[in-house]
N, C-alpha and C positions, 0 to 999 in steps of 0.2 A: 704462664698466663698470657703474656704479650704475644708469644709465638703462636699460640692457639687462636688468639684473636686475629692476628695477621692472616693465618691460614683461612679463617672464616671469611674475612673480607675478600681475600683472593678468590675463594670458591664462589662467593656471592657475585663478584664481578664477572667471573668466568661464566656463571650460569646466566647472567644478564646478557652477555655477549652472544651466548649460544641461542637464547630465546630471540634476540634481535636478528641474528643471521637466519634463523629458522623462519621468522616472520617475513623476511625479504624473499627467501626461497619459495615460501608458500604463496606470496603475492605474485611472483613471476610465474609460478605454475598456474595460478588462477587466470592471469593475464593471457598466457598461452592458450589455455582452454577456451577463453572467451573468443580469441581471434580464430581459433580452429573451428569452433561451433558457428561463428558468424559466417565464415567463408563457406562452410558446409551448406548453409541455407541460402547462399548467394549463387546466382547463376552467372556463368562466364560472360554472357552478353551484358549483364548489368555492370560488371567491372569494366568492360571495354567502354560502355557508354559513359561511365563516370570519368574515365581518362580523357575521352573526347570532349566532354562538356566542362571540364575543370577550368577554372579561371584563377591561376596562381596569384595574380596581383592582389586578390582579396586578402592574402596572407599578411601583406604589409599592414592592412588595417587591423587585423587580429593582433599583430605584434604591438602596435600602438596601444590598443585597448589593454593588453596585458601589462605594458609598462605603466599605464594609468592606475592599475590595481596597486602597484608598489608605491606610487606617489601618494595614493589615498591612504594606504596603510601607514606610511610615514606621518601623514597629517593627523592621524588618530592620536599619535603621541604628542605632536607639536601643539595640539589644541590646549593641552594642560600646561605645557611649558611656557607657551605664550601668555596664558592667563597669569602665570606666576612671574612674568617679566623676564623670562630667560630665553635667549635666542638660540635655537638649535637649527643650523642650516638645513635646507631642504635636501641637499645632496647627502648629508649625513643620515638623515631620517630614511632616505631612499636606500642607502647601503645597509642600514640596520634592518630594514624590511626584508631585503634579500637574505641577509644573514639569518634572520629569524625563520624565514621559509626553509632554508637549508637545514637548520638544526631541528625544526619541528618535523621535517620529512625524514631525516636520518634517525632521529630519536623520538618515536611517537610517545607523546606525554600529554596530549590534549592541549598543546600550545604552551605548556609551562616551561619547558626547557628553553625555547626560543625567547620567551618573555623574560626569563632570568638574565639571559645574555644581553638583551636590549636594555634592561633596567640597569645592569652593572655598567654597561658602556656609557649610558647617560650620566651615571654618577661620576664616572671617570672624566667626563666633560664639564664637571663642576655643578651639575644639577643636584640639589639637596635630596637626601633620601626621602624626606617627607613628600616632596613634589614628585619624585620618581614613583613612589608607591601610590600616590594619588593618580598618576598617569596609568599605572597598571590597573587600578580599580576601574577607572573610567573606560579604559580599553576593553577590559573584560565585560563590564556591564553593557557598554554600547554594542559590543560584538554579539553577545547573546540576545540582546533586545532586538537588534536588527535581524538576527537569524530567526527569532520567533515570528516577527512580522512577515518576513519573506516566506518562511515555511508555511505559515497560516494561509497566505495568499496562494501559494503553490497548491496547497491541499484543497482550497476552494476551487481552483481551476481544474484539478483532477476530478473532483466530485461532480462538478457541473458537466465535464466532458465524459463522465462515466468510465474513467480509466483507473479508478482507485480500487482498493480492496481492504479488508479488515486489518491484516498485518501491517500494511502501510499506514493506515490511520492510527493504529495503536502505537507504532514506532514514533510517528510524528507527535502525537499527543504526549507520549512519555518524555520525549526530548524537550518539548515546550514546557512541560511541568518542571522538569529538571532544571531548565534554563531559568525559569521564574524563581525557583528556590535558590539557585546559585546567585542570581542577581540580588535577591533580598538579603542573603547572608553577607555578600560582599559589601553592600551598602550599610548594613547594620553594624558590621564589625570595623568599618573604616574609622581610624582614629581612636578606637577604643583600646586602652591598654590592658583591659581585662575582658575575658570572654567567658561565657558559660562553660563549665567544666565538661559537660556532655559533648560539646562540639569538638573538644580536644581528643575525644575517643574515636572520632571519624578519621581513618587513615589519610584520606585526600585533603582534609582540612588541618590536620595536626601541625604540619610544617608551615602552613600559610597564615595561621592565626596571628603570630607575632609580627609578621610582615605587614599584614593588613592594619594592625594597630599602629604602625609607624606612618601611615598615610595621613596627609593633611586633610582633615575631615571637611573643611570648607570647599576645597577643590574636588575631593573625591565624590562628594554628594551634591555637587552643583548640577542642577538639572539643565541649565543652558549648555554647560560643557559636555554633558552626556548626550544631549540632543545633537550638538554640532559633531561630536565624534561619531554618533550614530548615523548621521548623514553620509559621512565618509565610509562607514561600514556598509551602508546600503549601496553606495557607489561601487564598492568592490564586488558585491554580489551581482549587480546589474552589468558591470563590465565583463565579468566572467561569463554570465549567461549570453551577453551580446557577442562575446568571442565565439561561443559555440554556434550561434546563429550565423555569424559571418563565415565560419569554416564550412558549414553546410552549404551556404551560398557559393562559396568558392568551388564546391564540387558539383555545381550546376543544378542544385535543388533549392527551392524556396519553401521554408518551413514556417509554421505558425509561431510568431514570437511568444505568445502566452504559453503555447505547448512546449517550446524549447526551454522557457524559464521554469516551468513546472518540472520538466524532466531533469534539469540541472539541479534544482533544489532537492528532489527526491534522491538523486545520485549522490549529492553532497551529504545528505543525511546519513546514508548508508556508509559513505566514506568516513564520516565523523565517528560513527559508533563501531567501525570495523577495527580489527586488531592488527592489521597489516599496515606497514608504513605508507602514509598517504592514501590509504584505502586501495592500494595497488590490486588490480583485478576486480575488486568489489565495485569501485566507481565505474570502471569500463563496462562491466556486465549490466549494471543498473542503467547506465546511460544508453547503451544500445537497445535494451528492452523498452525503456520508457520513450525513447525517440521513435522507435518502431510503432508504439501505441499512438503517437500523435501524427503518424503518417509519413515518417521519414523511412525510406528503404533501408534495409539492414546494411548493405555495403556502404551506403553514405553515412549511416549512423556510426558504423564502426570506424570508418576513415576519419570522420569529423571528431569523434571521441579521442582517437589516437593522436590526431594533430593537436587537439586541445591539451591533452596530457603532455605532449611534447613541449608545447609552449609554456604551460603553467607549472609543470612538475620537473621535467628533465632539463630543459634549456636553462632555467635560472639556477640550477644546482651548482654549476661551475662558478659563476660570479658570487653566488651565495656562500660557497666554500671559502673563496678568497676573502670576502668581507667578514665572514665569521672568524677567520683566523686573525684578521686585523683587529676585530673587536676583542678577541681573547688576549691578544698581545698587550692591549691597553689596560687589561684588568689584572 
C-alpha cells in the first residue's frame, strides 16, 4: 500500500514537472513568434531610426522605477505588521518581495506559492501566525481591489479611444467579477474557525479555508489597513506602466501616458489569466498590439516591451532566486 502510494506521488510530481517545462517551452515559442512577426512588419529604416534616436540614459530611470515596485510590494506586508506593533525591516520586506516574484514566475499559481514562502519567512522572524495570515488577507484583498480599479480605468480609456472590442470587455468584466467574489470570500472567512461546507468543495478554496480562519479578524478586516495597502498596490501598477512609458521615451518616441497605461493593464490582464509562466509570450503579444493601437510604431512597441520584460521579469530572477533560497533556509 505504501509503495503504491509513493509511486503515485512520484508520478504526480513528474507530471507536474512535465507540465511546468511544457508551459515554459510553449511560452518561449510564443515569444519567438511575437518577435518574428513584429520584425516582419517592421521596415529596416524604422529599426535604424530607433537606434539613432535612442537615449539609453532613460534606462536608469526605468531601473529606479522598477526598484520602487519591490519597495512598494514589501510595504503591503509591513502595513499590517506595523499595525500589530511588530517591526519588519524594509530591507527584509524588499528581499521577500523579490523572492516572491521569483517563485511566482517559476511556479505559476496565481501568486499563492510566493505568498506561502513570504508568510512562512515572516513567521520565522517571530511574527505570529494570526498577524501573518491577516497580512496575507490584506495583501490579497488590496491587490485585487487595486487591480479592479485600474482595470476599470484602463477599460474606460480604451472605450473612449475606440480601441476596445467585445472579447476584451468580456475578459475584463469576468476578471473584475472574479476579483470581487474573491475579495468578499476572503474578508468573510477571515478569523472564522468554521466555514460553509459547500466552500470546502471548491478546489481553489479547500486548502486555504483553514488558513484564513487563523487570521486576526480585527487586522484582516480593517478598512484603513486595506486602504493603505491598496495605495501601495496602486503604486506598483503605476510604476510599472510608467516604466513602459519611460522605455518608449528612451527609444526616441513620445507616447500618450493614458494610452500606455491602458495598454499595460490589458496586457497584464492577459498575462494574469494565461497558463504560461509570467504570461511569457502572451504579455509581449498583447503589449505590442495594444501599443500599436495607441500610436506607438511596432518596432518601438516591441523593443520597449522586451526591455520592460527584461527589467521586470528576467533581471530580478537572479536576486529573487538567491533571496528565495535564503527564505527557504530559515523555514
